[in-house]
PATI-123900 format. One line per 3 residues: number of its first residue (from 1); their letters; for each residue y, z, x of C-alpha. Coordinates in Angstrom, 3 decimals, always signed. Layout:
N
NUM) a) Y,Z,X | ...
END
This chain:
644
1) mtv) +12.787,+24.759,+9.095 | +12.591,+28.035,+7.198 | +11.730,+30.917,+9.535
4) lpd) +9.278,+33.404,+8.078 | +9.823,+37.120,+8.777 | +7.589,+38.869,+11.278
7) dgl) +4.801,+40.517,+9.277 | +3.397,+42.390,+12.236 | +0.022,+40.673,+11.956
10) sla) +0.103,+38.284,+14.898 | -3.547,+37.543,+15.625 | -2.720,+36.187,+19.082
13) aef) -0.599,+39.104,+20.191 | -2.920,+39.951,+23.096 | -2.802,+36.415,+24.501
16) pda) +0.024,+34.628,+26.311 | +1.610,+31.705,+24.484 | +0.167,+28.342,+25.445
19) the) +2.768,+25.783,+26.500 | +2.996,+22.087,+25.800 | +2.685,+21.413,+29.508
22) qwq) -0.609,+23.311,+29.692 | -1.993,+21.181,+26.892 | -0.837,+18.036,+28.689
25) rlv) -2.682,+19.078,+31.835 | -5.883,+19.513,+29.836 | -5.386,+16.035,+28.380
28) egv) -4.848,+14.608,+31.853 | -8.184,+16.038,+32.968 | -10.061,+14.513,+30.041
31) lrk) -8.424,+11.111,+30.536 | -9.140,+11.209,+34.245 | -12.848,+11.555,+33.488
34) sgk) -12.631,+8.414,+31.373 | -11.023,+6.452,+34.202 | -7.351,+6.763,+33.201
37) dvs) -5.272,+8.378,+35.914 | -2.107,+9.281,+33.973 | +0.004,+12.409,+33.801
40) gea) +2.736,+14.073,+31.776 | +4.202,+12.020,+28.926 | +2.025,+9.059,+29.903
43) aed) -1.082,+11.125,+29.151 | +0.248,+11.913,+25.707 | +1.214,+8.276,+25.159
46) als) -2.360,+7.227,+25.928 | -3.523,+9.209,+22.892 | -0.719,+8.044,+20.598
49) tkl) -1.019,+5.446,+17.839 | +1.639,+2.817,+17.214 | +2.632,+2.328,+13.573
52) edg) +4.907,-0.186,+11.872 | +8.681,+0.289,+11.933 | +8.589,+1.442,+15.537
55) ltt) +6.956,+4.736,+14.567 | +4.363,+6.478,+16.693 | +1.759,+9.059,+15.737
58) rpl) +1.515,+11.605,+18.521 | -1.635,+13.611,+19.295 | +0.200,+16.956,+19.057
61) yta) +3.201,+18.208,+17.112 | +4.996,+21.507,+17.536 | +7.828,+23.280,+15.737
64) pet) +10.687,+22.109,+18.014 | +9.849,+18.456,+17.227 | +10.453,+18.729,+13.470
67) ade) +13.590,+18.291,+11.402 | +15.981,+21.229,+11.350 | +16.391,+21.697,+7.599
70) tgf) +14.149,+20.628,+4.722 | +15.817,+22.574,+1.908 | +14.137,+23.885,-1.211
73) pgf) +12.448,+22.178,-4.178 | +14.961,+21.092,-6.789 | +17.970,+21.287,-4.478
76) apf) +19.646,+18.723,-2.247 | +18.430,+16.956,-0.171 | +15.416,+17.099,-2.572
79) lrg) +13.031,+16.494,+0.308 | +10.614,+19.052,-1.114 | +10.825,+17.807,-4.707
82) gsp) +13.247,+16.872,-7.445 | +12.540,+19.955,-9.548 | +12.483,+23.678,-8.694
85) agg) +9.100,+23.894,-10.419 | +7.678,+20.888,-8.590 | +4.356,+19.857,-10.085
88) aaa) +3.254,+23.429,-10.630 | +3.821,+23.369,-14.384 | +1.929,+20.276,-15.494
91) gwd) +1.454,+18.011,-12.509 | +2.490,+14.407,-12.407 | +2.738,+12.094,-15.369
94) vrq) -0.451,+9.996,-15.641 | +0.874,+6.504,-16.402 | -1.503,+3.673,-17.306
97) ryv) -0.571,-0.006,-17.017 | -1.263,-2.573,-19.764 | -1.160,-6.364,-19.495
100) ghd) -2.329,-9.109,-21.823 | -1.088,-11.180,-24.747 | -3.026,-9.561,-27.598
103) pvr) -1.185,-6.558,-29.132 | -4.309,-5.440,-30.997 | -6.352,-5.120,-27.816
106) vne) -3.482,-3.453,-26.008 | -3.086,-0.985,-28.869 | -6.794,-0.116,-28.797
109) avl) -6.628,+0.524,-25.047 | -3.434,+2.567,-25.411 | -4.845,+4.862,-28.101
112) tdl) -8.096,+5.359,-26.200 | -6.284,+6.239,-23.000 | -3.852,+8.623,-24.703
115) eng) -6.779,+10.475,-26.242 | -8.416,+10.817,-22.829 | -5.792,+12.024,-20.398
118) vts) -3.076,+9.383,-20.045 | +0.395,+10.826,-20.653 | +2.663,+7.765,-20.520
121) lwl) +2.435,+4.000,-20.973 | +3.521,+1.110,-18.745 | +3.730,-2.094,-20.780
124) slg) +4.165,-5.640,-19.500 | +6.222,-7.754,-21.892 | +7.504,-11.300,-21.895
127) sgl) +6.026,-14.649,-21.009 | +7.210,-14.501,-17.413 | +4.980,-11.522,-16.637
130) ggl) +2.028,-12.682,-18.702 | +2.551,-9.742,-21.035 | +2.968,-9.122,-24.731
133) pvd) +5.541,-11.026,-26.747 | +8.554,-8.772,-27.187 | +8.256,-8.907,-30.967
136) alp) +4.681,-7.577,-30.691 | +5.851,-4.249,-29.256 | +5.679,-2.374,-32.609
139) ral) +2.069,-3.471,-33.142 | +1.063,-2.504,-29.600 | +2.518,+0.973,-30.160
142) dgv) +1.122,+1.437,-33.655 | -0.207,+4.981,-34.028 | +1.496,+6.212,-30.851
145) yld) +3.595,+9.364,-31.144 | +6.667,+8.083,-29.372 | +8.224,+11.535,-29.144
148) lap) +5.213,+12.646,-27.072 | +4.253,+9.577,-25.036 | +6.938,+8.183,-22.701
151) vsl) +7.070,+4.390,-22.423 | +7.927,+2.346,-19.349 | +8.790,-1.320,-19.904
154) dag) +8.291,-4.208,-17.493 | +9.741,-7.368,-19.030 | +11.281,-9.373,-16.199
157) aey) +14.015,-11.680,-17.431 | +13.510,-10.432,-21.007 | +14.269,-6.824,-20.113
160) ada) +17.310,-6.588,-22.408 | +15.426,-7.848,-25.477 | +12.452,-5.619,-24.721
163) ara) +14.661,-2.555,-24.206 | +16.509,-3.043,-27.463 | +13.212,-3.611,-29.278
166) llr) +11.988,-0.228,-28.028 | +15.232,+1.532,-28.959 | +15.037,-0.001,-32.460
169) lya) +11.468,+1.247,-32.730 | +12.615,+4.762,-31.851 | +15.225,+4.563,-34.594
172) erq) +12.802,+3.122,-37.167 | +10.238,+5.834,-36.495 | +12.938,+8.485,-36.596
175) vap) +12.381,+9.693,-33.048 | +15.121,+12.182,-32.216 | +17.296,+10.823,-29.388
178) eaa) +16.682,+13.917,-27.276 | +12.899,+13.538,-27.740 | +12.703,+9.915,-26.605
181) ras) +11.463,+9.462,-23.034 | +11.459,+5.962,-21.571 | +12.226,+3.697,-18.643
184) lga) +13.699,+0.463,-19.972 | +12.897,-1.450,-16.791 | +16.201,-3.236,-16.238
187) dpl) +15.871,-4.604,-12.710 | +17.663,-7.953,-12.218 | +17.438,-7.812,-8.417
190) ghe) +13.750,-6.957,-8.509 | +13.205,-9.908,-10.826 | +15.087,-12.157,-8.421
193) art) +12.914,-10.952,-5.554 | +9.764,-11.768,-7.543 | +10.823,-15.100,-9.015
196) gev) +13.951,-16.392,-7.301 | +15.681,-16.418,-10.700 | +19.195,-14.938,-10.640
199) ldv) +20.066,-12.717,-13.601 | +23.421,-11.306,-14.647 | +23.528,-7.565,-14.128
202) ada) +25.845,-7.123,-17.150 | +22.981,-6.560,-19.599 | +21.544,-3.857,-17.345
205) vgl) +24.926,-2.131,-17.190 | +25.241,-2.297,-20.977 | +21.813,-0.757,-21.456
208) are) +22.641,+2.034,-19.032 | +25.846,+2.852,-20.891 | +24.033,+2.882,-24.223
211) asa) +21.235,+5.066,-22.908 | +23.659,+7.468,-21.263 | +25.689,+7.795,-24.464
214) hwp) +22.910,+8.040,-27.064 | +19.476,+8.559,-25.452 | +19.562,+11.440,-22.950
217) gvr) +15.879,+11.093,-22.014 | +15.970,+7.323,-21.469 | +16.609,+5.706,-18.082
220) all) +17.742,+2.107,-18.212 | +17.567,+0.980,-14.599 | +14.444,+0.445,-12.536
223) vda) +14.482,+0.072,-8.763 | +11.125,-1.601,-8.181 | +10.114,-1.737,-4.514
226) lpy) +6.717,-3.298,-5.271 | +7.936,-6.906,-4.765 | +8.768,-6.031,-1.158
229) hea) +5.549,-4.123,-0.586 | +3.529,-6.999,-2.063 | +5.360,-9.459,+0.196
232) ggs) +4.051,-7.611,+3.234 | +6.896,-5.179,+3.832 | +6.449,-1.962,+5.764
235) aae) +7.143,+1.512,+4.417 | +10.616,+1.642,+5.983 | +11.461,-1.833,+4.680
238) elg) +10.316,-0.870,+1.202 | +12.544,+2.219,+1.306 | +15.520,+0.406,+2.818
241) lsl) +15.409,-2.334,+0.195 | +15.108,+0.213,-2.604 | +18.245,+1.936,-1.331
244) atg) +20.088,-1.387,-1.212 | +19.006,-2.101,-4.795 | +20.080,+1.316,-6.013
247) vay) +23.484,+1.089,-4.334 | +24.089,-2.367,-5.833 | +23.341,-1.044,-9.323
250) lra) +25.409,+2.078,-8.696 | +28.412,-0.070,-7.846 | +27.913,-2.140,-10.995
253) lte) +27.553,+0.926,-13.213 | +30.749,+2.517,-11.962 | +32.664,-0.786,-11.863
256) aga) +33.997,-0.145,-8.361 | +34.476,-2.510,-5.460 | +32.557,-2.421,-2.219
259) dtg) +35.690,-1.712,-0.176 | +36.823,+1.554,-1.799 | +35.488,+5.030,-2.314
262) tdt) +33.273,+7.191,-0.164 | +31.644,+5.567,+2.844 | +27.863,+5.826,+3.130
265) gtg) +27.894,+5.169,+6.839 | +26.849,+1.559,+6.288 | +30.281,+0.081,+6.828
268) tgt) +30.656,-0.953,+3.155 | +30.963,+2.230,+1.075 | +29.753,+2.758,-2.487
271) gtd) +33.162,+2.759,-4.100 | +32.245,+5.502,-6.545 | +33.699,+8.724,-7.864
274) pgt) +32.003,+11.626,-9.657 | +34.358,+11.251,-12.598 | +34.218,+8.519,-15.205
277) tag) +35.849,+5.322,-13.994 | +37.766,+2.976,-16.253 | +35.157,+1.193,-18.334
280) glg) +32.275,+2.540,-16.245 | +29.969,+5.488,-15.967 | +30.741,+8.452,-13.779
283) vna) +28.532,+8.894,-10.742 | +26.602,+11.804,-12.222 | +25.805,+9.845,-15.362
286) alg) +25.025,+6.684,-13.394 | +22.601,+8.489,-11.084 | +20.762,+9.734,-14.168
289) qfe) +19.931,+6.156,-15.182 | +17.567,+5.349,-12.292 | +13.820,+5.352,-11.834
292) fry) +12.316,+4.222,-8.516 | +8.904,+2.597,-8.171 | +7.013,+2.682,-4.865
295) aat) +3.561,+1.721,-3.674 | +1.068,+4.402,-2.658 | -1.517,+3.309,-0.100
298) adq) -4.700,+4.737,+1.364 | -2.725,+5.701,+4.480 | -2.303,+9.176,+3.062
301) flt) +0.127,+10.709,+5.540 | +2.425,+7.683,+5.589 | +2.452,+7.681,+1.777
304) iak) +3.266,+11.402,+1.638 | +6.079,+10.881,+4.124 | +7.378,+7.836,+2.230
307) fra) +7.896,+9.654,-1.062 | +9.487,+12.623,+0.679 | +11.760,+10.358,+2.747
310) arr) +12.749,+8.349,-0.341 | +14.105,+11.466,-2.032 | +15.997,+12.484,+1.079
313) lwa) +17.558,+9.031,+1.433 | +18.663,+8.768,-2.193 | +20.109,+12.282,-1.950
316) ria) +22.149,+11.026,+1.015 | +23.553,+8.247,-1.179 | +24.422,+10.749,-3.915
319) eac) +26.063,+13.030,-1.380 | +28.170,+10.152,-0.043 | +29.245,+9.446,-3.615
322) gap) +30.383,+13.025,-4.081 | +27.587,+14.052,-6.448 | +24.922,+15.733,-4.292
325) eag) +23.600,+17.795,-7.202 | +22.720,+14.582,-9.114 | +20.705,+13.022,-6.288
328) aqr) +17.190,+13.955,-7.417 | +15.223,+10.715,-7.382 | +12.745,+10.089,-10.207
331) qha) +9.703,+8.385,-8.672 | +6.918,+6.269,-10.121 | +4.016,+5.706,-7.723
334) vts) +1.642,+2.761,-8.107 | -1.514,+2.473,-6.049 | -1.015,-0.501,-3.759
337) pvm) -2.162,-3.929,-5.017 | -2.069,-5.132,-1.403 | -4.942,-2.843,-0.419
340) mtr) -7.197,-3.843,-3.338 | -10.129,-6.124,-2.517 | -12.074,-8.664,-4.517
343) rdp) -15.273,-8.158,-2.528 | -17.084,-4.847,-2.924 | -14.456,-3.776,-5.489
346) wvn) -16.180,-0.426,-5.966 | -14.617,+0.711,-2.687 | -11.245,+0.345,-4.422
349) mlr) -12.064,+3.559,-6.296 | -11.976,+5.408,-2.984 | -8.775,+3.706,-1.890
352) ttv) -6.965,+4.511,-5.133 | -8.179,+8.117,-5.063 | -6.686,+8.669,-1.616
355) acm) -3.486,+6.875,-2.629 | -3.168,+8.890,-5.842 | -3.689,+12.125,-3.932
358) aag) -1.065,+11.146,-1.364 | +1.474,+10.222,-4.046 | +0.872,+13.538,-5.809
361) vgg) +1.178,+15.530,-2.599 | +4.303,+13.527,-1.758 | +5.900,+14.645,-5.024
364) ads) +5.835,+11.521,-7.216 | +6.819,+12.222,-10.830 | +4.523,+9.574,-12.330
367) vtv) +1.421,+7.962,-10.858 | -0.313,+4.763,-11.954 | -3.798,+4.243,-10.562
370) lpf) -4.649,+0.553,-10.764 | -8.218,-0.083,-12.000 | -10.732,-0.871,-9.264
373) dhe) -11.239,-4.383,-10.702 | -7.503,-5.109,-10.715 | -7.856,-8.159,-8.454
376) lgl) -10.681,-9.655,-10.516 | -8.911,-9.942,-13.867 | -8.289,-7.752,-16.887
379) pda) -9.903,-4.314,-16.467 | -12.707,-3.249,-18.758 | -12.938,+0.130,-20.505
382) far) -14.940,+1.650,-17.649 | -12.349,+0.632,-15.043 | -9.500,+2.089,-17.111
385) ria) -11.495,+5.274,-17.584 | -12.057,+5.702,-13.851 | -8.366,+4.989,-13.191
388) rnt) -7.074,+7.680,-15.538 | -9.773,+10.170,-14.547 | -8.771,+9.850,-10.905
391) sti) -5.558,+11.713,-11.692 | -7.323,+14.092,-14.052 | -9.782,+15.239,-11.393
394) lle) -7.034,+15.759,-8.831 | -4.923,+17.688,-11.332 | -7.472,+19.648,-13.334
397) esh) -10.361,+20.150,-10.916 | -8.690,+19.996,-7.508 | -5.529,+21.801,-8.742
400) lar) -3.474,+19.575,-6.477 | -0.235,+20.081,-8.401 | -0.336,+23.874,-8.378
403) vid) +1.387,+23.965,-4.997 | +4.915,+22.663,-4.553 | +5.205,+20.227,-1.651
406) pag) +1.830,+21.144,-0.098 | +2.530,+18.988,+2.970 | +5.843,+20.700,+3.619
409) gsy) +5.931,+22.623,+6.877 | +3.332,+20.425,+8.543 | +4.884,+19.531,+11.885
412) yve) +3.338,+16.072,+11.711 | +4.439,+15.310,+8.135 | +7.941,+16.672,+8.677
415) rlt) +8.383,+14.596,+11.841 | +6.934,+11.474,+10.229 | +9.187,+11.919,+7.195
418) del) +12.234,+12.252,+9.422 | +11.403,+9.221,+11.570 | +10.590,+7.094,+8.534
421) aha) +13.856,+8.072,+6.853 | +15.849,+7.053,+9.929 | +14.018,+3.708,+10.202
424) awe) +14.620,+3.004,+6.502 | +18.294,+3.922,+6.742 | +18.719,+1.577,+9.683
427) ffq) +17.261,-1.322,+7.684 | +19.396,-0.364,+4.667 | +22.454,-0.621,+6.913
430) tie) +21.301,-4.074,+8.025 | +21.132,-5.200,+4.387 | +24.543,-3.739,+3.595
433) kag) +26.119,-5.417,+6.610 | +24.686,-8.715,+5.376 | +26.655,-8.321,+2.149
436) gla) +24.204,-6.331,+0.053 | +20.772,-7.046,-1.350 | +21.669,-10.072,-3.460
439) aal) +23.187,-11.831,-0.449 | +20.273,-10.807,+1.776 | +17.747,-12.196,-0.714
442) rsg) +19.563,-15.503,-1.104 | +20.186,-15.992,+2.610 | +16.502,-15.550,+3.449
445) lva) +17.107,-12.413,+5.505 | +14.717,-10.332,+3.401 | +12.011,-13.002,+3.222
448) drl) +12.139,-13.629,+6.980 | +11.999,-9.929,+7.850 | +9.048,-9.256,+5.533
451) aat) +7.234,-12.376,+6.719 | +7.546,-11.240,+10.342 | +6.201,-7.807,+9.446
454) wae) +3.267,-9.295,+7.572 | +2.498,-11.721,+10.403 | +2.091,-8.780,+12.781
457) rak) -0.083,-6.929,+10.329 | -2.168,-10.038,+9.684 | -2.974,-10.120,+13.406
460) rla) -4.297,-6.558,+13.231 | -6.351,-7.422,+10.165 | -7.743,-10.535,+11.814
463) krr) -8.763,-8.526,+14.872 | -10.143,-5.754,+12.651 | -7.815,-3.240,+14.268
466) epi) -7.053,-2.429,+10.649 | -10.521,-2.536,+9.103 | -11.208,-3.323,+5.448
469) tgv) -14.392,-1.600,+4.343 | -16.650,-3.937,+2.418 | -14.722,-6.981,+3.623
472) sef) -14.125,-7.070,+7.365 | -16.434,-4.107,+8.017 | -19.861,-3.592,+6.428
475) pll) -19.693,-6.521,+3.977 | -22.567,-7.015,+1.564 | -23.448,-10.691,+1.156
478) sek) -26.038,-9.948,-1.535 | -23.450,-8.243,-3.730 | -23.383,-9.525,-7.297
481) pld) -19.824,-10.447,-8.312 | -18.204,-8.722,-11.285 | -17.244,-10.947,-14.190
484) rep) -13.847,-10.203,-15.695 | -11.602,-12.001,-18.145 | -8.826,-13.672,-16.147
487) apa) -5.540,-11.803,-16.159 | -2.415,-13.640,-17.320 | -0.583,-15.428,-14.545
490) gpa) +2.150,-13.351,-12.978 | +5.626,-14.463,-11.937 | +6.103,-16.909,-9.101
493) ggl) +8.894,-18.555,-7.179 | +10.321,-15.665,-5.197 | +8.840,-13.608,-2.403
496) prv) +5.152,-14.286,-1.711 | +2.364,-11.915,-2.694 | -0.046,-11.007,+0.049
499) rrd) -3.348,-9.141,+0.098 | -5.085,-7.478,+3.016 | -8.312,-9.352,+2.279
502) eay) -6.810,-12.819,+1.814 | -7.946,-14.369,+5.133 | -11.486,-13.052,+4.753
505) eal) -11.557,-13.993,+1.076 | -10.859,-17.619,+2.015 | -13.823,-17.567,+4.420
508) rar) -16.110,-15.964,+1.870 | -15.078,-18.542,-0.729 | -16.213,-21.319,+1.636
511) sda) -19.564,-19.594,+2.035 | -19.900,-19.132,-1.737 | -19.259,-22.835,-2.331
514) hla) -21.930,-23.725,+0.239 | -24.373,-21.337,-1.438 | -23.700,-22.879,-4.841
517) vtg) -24.415,-26.390,-3.535 | -27.341,-25.747,-1.163 | -28.875,-22.514,-2.409
520) nrp) -28.367,-20.889,+1.008 | -25.543,-19.309,+2.914 | -24.670,-20.573,+6.391
523) rif) -26.825,-18.753,+8.931 | -26.598,-17.568,+12.505 | -29.503,-16.284,+14.587
526) laa) -29.211,-12.878,+16.262 | -31.129,-13.175,+19.520 | -31.602,-9.490,+20.342
529) lgp) -32.935,-8.825,+23.826 | -34.978,-5.812,+24.858 | -35.747,-2.605,+22.962
532) aaa) -33.772,-1.339,+19.965 | -31.880,+1.168,+22.092 | -30.481,-1.700,+24.158
535) hta) -29.499,-4.127,+21.428 | -28.894,-2.189,+18.182 | -25.195,-1.435,+18.699
538) rat) -24.224,-5.014,+19.509 | -26.563,-6.528,+16.944 | -24.972,-4.345,+14.268
541) faa) -21.522,-5.345,+15.496 | -22.398,-9.056,+15.411 | -24.034,-8.824,+11.985
544) nlf) -20.913,-7.164,+10.510 | -18.630,-9.675,+12.162 | -20.383,-12.802,+10.911
547) qag) -21.049,-11.419,+7.432 | -17.293,-10.883,+7.084 | -17.036,-14.681,+7.016
550) gve) -19.976,-15.180,+4.684 | -22.339,-16.152,+7.506 | -25.803,-14.651,+7.061
553) pvh) -27.231,-13.133,+10.269 | -30.963,-13.655,+10.773 | -32.406,-10.791,+12.819
556) dpv) -36.077,-11.700,+12.663 | -37.909,-11.066,+14.892 | -36.098,-7.889,+15.900
559) svd) -36.329,-8.747,+19.606 | -36.867,-11.970,+21.557 | -37.334,-12.962,+25.179
562) pat) -37.221,-16.313,+27.039 | -40.744,-17.143,+25.867 | -40.211,-16.470,+22.147
565) aae) -36.542,-17.363,+21.632 | -37.028,-21.077,+20.825 | -39.693,-20.495,+18.187
568) aya) -37.748,-17.650,+16.587 | -34.592,-19.751,+16.409 | -36.405,-22.699,+14.838
571) asg) -37.876,-20.431,+12.158 | -34.542,-18.772,+11.364 | -32.933,-21.714,+9.595
574) adg) -29.746,-21.139,+11.576 | -27.027,-23.764,+11.360 | -26.671,-24.538,+15.039
577) mav) -25.476,-21.069,+16.047 | -26.998,-18.088,+17.854 | -25.598,-14.900,+19.338
580) lcs) -27.105,-12.862,+22.162 | -27.127,-9.109,+21.552 | -28.131,-6.558,+24.179
583) sda) -26.935,-4.414,+27.062 | -25.034,-5.777,+30.049 | -28.048,-5.083,+32.265
586) lye) -30.410,-7.154,+30.104 | -27.822,-9.928,+29.852 | -27.981,-10.235,+33.639
589) eqa) -31.754,-10.468,+33.528 | -32.410,-12.686,+30.474 | -29.219,-14.228,+29.035
592) eav) -29.385,-17.512,+30.955 | -33.047,-18.181,+30.196 | -32.774,-17.200,+26.516
595) aaa) -29.631,-19.292,+26.029 | -31.394,-22.311,+27.557 | -34.362,-21.826,+25.214
598) lra) -32.044,-21.582,+22.186 | -30.252,-24.800,+23.132 | -33.563,-26.561,+23.600
601) aga) -34.482,-25.498,+20.063 | -31.281,-26.987,+18.605 | -28.535,-24.366,+18.990
604) ttv) -25.253,-26.125,+19.704 | -23.264,-22.928,+20.317 | -24.492,-19.708,+21.901
607) fla) -22.304,-16.620,+21.548 | -22.634,-13.401,+23.486 | -21.749,-10.039,+21.948
610) gkp) -19.879,-8.339,+24.752 | -17.034,-8.533,+27.202 | -15.742,-12.002,+28.100
613) gts) -17.064,-13.082,+31.458 | -20.471,-11.459,+31.069 | -23.156,-14.046,+31.968
616) aqa) -20.431,-16.676,+31.882 | -22.695,-19.523,+32.973 | -25.150,-18.897,+30.157
619) vde) -23.042,-18.820,+26.979 | -20.343,-20.813,+25.237 | -18.225,-18.102,+23.606
622) yvf) -17.876,-14.334,+23.204 | -17.472,-11.966,+20.284 | -16.241,-8.479,+21.045
625) agc) -14.282,-5.575,+19.579 | -10.696,-6.754,+19.221 | -11.432,-10.481,+19.128
628) dav) -9.717,-12.553,+16.439 | -12.490,-12.386,+13.870 | -10.758,-14.722,+11.416
631) avl) -10.291,-17.418,+14.060 | -13.897,-17.062,+15.282 | -15.348,-17.201,+11.785
634) ssv) -13.171,-20.111,+10.706 | -14.275,-22.043,+13.791 | -17.925,-21.213,+13.118
637) ldr) -17.730,-22.477,+9.529 | -15.938,-25.616,+10.695 | -18.646,-26.383,+13.246
640) mgi) -21.342,-25.715,+10.670 | -19.723,-28.318,+8.424 | -18.783,-25.840,+5.685
643) as) -15.955,-27.374,+3.686 | -12.657,-25.486,+3.488
END
């Protein structure tokens, strides 16, 4: 860490320095009052949060716990940014994504967006990605000043044809080679991860050589980590797999074997040299042909740390290859598709805003904000407008890019960056020891690792330990769905694509089908006991829980007792289910009698909102904070006879 000089203005000069141990003792006292008799490190552990990849968020960070050296912006290890100016000059590149088969519609959207704040274009091409035909590229870019608007291509197996079509277009429109700015999107390994289709890397190498020789502003190779993120991978896994991809391409570009050259510490070595190899690019030139694409999520601090760690890791690769000065990683951030929801899609605007901010603070060079209706089909003009204006507000009104590496120096962010980098490097070493990324993909190592990570996360989602606003928390059953034109089908056959809302979406779909057939949603009766002060918290909890599965809670009348419960249940239209909601004290007094009345009125299952074991003789099942909501809701729909 950089040590600032003493300015003689210490505001705490009259007070003794507080120690970490003193803080721990204060924590111990607070925890003791809550019934936890722990001390020392155990007290701190009680307030810590476990993250993926074996990481832990501590309640307090101090200077001695951070990394020793972070460097300066624009200099190795590029932790603080790939450029000395950072984003202070113009901010990040606002890159909009375009999909669809019709070049006329794409062109209209492109021109509108460029006139209103977008600064570069991300085009899907080729039948495999449901994009434009490659030969329609000139029409889609009609009227676009190609010397001003960078273009990023995403063409899957047709990347070579798409890249050469764009380069021909530059030549036809007399764009000076030094003025052309593009990412040609050559990513054979990323395509294999998405589809299972194996492509020869030779075309990608040829494009890189051509770009290096004739188009100084064009990068041929893309390292796309989104397939791994969308398959459920963690931040460290996403970074580790991106490193493995980059090293594989670096070897191909320099035409060196895996058993020669400088060792990266993985046991395999990159086999590269800063000078030009026979028939290949030199390391400096090869490193200039990469762009890396990462997901940005609404976990803002983890996203900030991820982009900072990614630069540090790639700089380590460049250093091992003998070209540390060429190790600045060019980064394209995309707001996470995994976090986007189909229900209450308006909340996606908030998620993408936080993700965009985190990517910008983390130092991404380009940021794509996916439209809030991304999961519903093709975005409309309003959704595209909100997406591009998200960056505009952060850049122009919040002035977010006027500070270089604004998170730098934060003890928490520096420590998280360091720990994430080490976890990613460890996984990268695992991939290298397995023979490299291609071998790891084909052996199932990558798929199995990502599946295990997603399975653990799915448990947290099911238990609502990781809440999804509008889906697993505070769902709105009366919400009117948005109607969007279906998006073209994406690639299939490789790694799966997961979504945080997928388990709850399946439950809601069952409820929707029942509504369409019967005119009503499945219902459950909330039998609230006692005054509002006694039952409101648990009634609210139960209502949120059951609505997450598309089950409508009936809370009328607001309160019942043993004498009124049967009549209230009969009038509710509930489908054989009721849930008791109140305080533990009132459960002891009334739960047994109310449950008996509900069963007499036709309830086949009586739940209790509270700790398991409370009034055990009176109820059939329990719902409580931390229960498996997906399992409970699936069982409820099954017993109600709602088809799956």
